[in-house]
C-alpha positions, 0 to 999 in steps of 0.5 A: 535724491530719488527723483534724480536716481529714478531713471537709473535705479533699476540699473543699480539694483540686480532685481533678478538676484535680489528677488530670488533671495528675498521673495521666498522669505517675504511670501513665507511670512505673508502666508504665515499671516494669511495675507492677501492684500499687501502695501509696499510703502517706499516702493521705489520702482515697484519691483517687490509689489509687481513680483507679489502681484505676479504671485497672486497677491493684491498689491499696492505701492507708495513712494514720496518720489514722483519719479520712482512712482512713474517708473513703477507704473511703467514697470508694472505695465511692462510686466502685465501686472495690476498694481496700484501705485500712488505718490505718498510719503510716510504718515498719510497712508491710512488716510489715502487707502483707509484704515484696516485695508491691508493684511500686510505692509512692507517697508524695505530697502532702508527706507525708515532711516529717512525719518530724522526724528523719533517723533516722525518714526513713531507717527509713521509706525502708528500710520502703518498700524492704522493701514493694517487689519487687526493681526496684520503683518509689518515687515521692515528691512533696514541696514544694520546700523548697529554695525555701521555706527560701531565700525564707522562703515563708510563705504558700500560695495560699488555696483556696475551695469552695462547695456550694449556700449553704455556703462554705469558705475554706482558708488555709495558712501556715508558721511557721519555728521556731527549732529548724529545723523548720516549723509548718504551719498550716491555717485553715478558714473556713466559712459555712453559708447566711446564718449567720456565718463559723466558724473553726478552726485545725489545725497539724502540725510539718514537717521541711523536706526538701531535695533533697540530704538526700532523695537521700542518705537514699534512697541509704542505704536502698538505692535506685538510679536516682534521678531528680528532677523539679520537678512531677507533670507531669515538668518539670525540677527547679529549686531556685529556682522549681519548686513541687515536688520529685518523686523517682523511685527503684528498690528494690534489695531482694532478697526471699526468696520463701519468707519472704514 
């Protein structure tokens, strides 16, 4: 799905508006944790990592989609930002970078729900902890699936983008599957100049990750000081109305420096 979307993803997201809202909260939490080295896991086109590098942090980013990482490298070069971007999925990050390498790890943009079992989630969170120094910060942003599942919220607000005479419309919606998982659908409509509209559809399966499930998995992976928020501005979490579930946690991983 994300290889197919990589060429248009930065048209889908209003990065100027999103980063204006999210960066102050992220940087506040990084400063609270005295973090300097930051890994953005599931970085997509790399815009959070690039923005953090421009703010003076030592940033790296990973994504399982080669197309997204290629786009992230182009974005970093265009911004004049030094960021290491690597193709890597969840579970292999501490092996790639070394244990105890980072002061903070970000996993934003509803990425963890792509893990379709409790075992995969726990394995990934343990790997996150292994990437972090003792006392390192983990910051996760997911959709508020407590609300989505309670209300069967199928449709998300469409997004539109124009460049000269070219137009794009992005429509996202869920199918609620019988096995308890969700199929996430993205419809992309595109019109070049006075030509006809073209359509494409890509899909990905998601596991709707509820607040209590995420917190219990974080605890099982050894994280402590877990705090939840309702958005990336730091508002209180309301399971009925919050758009997001944002969770901050602290790693208790103790790394033998001689083994790193």
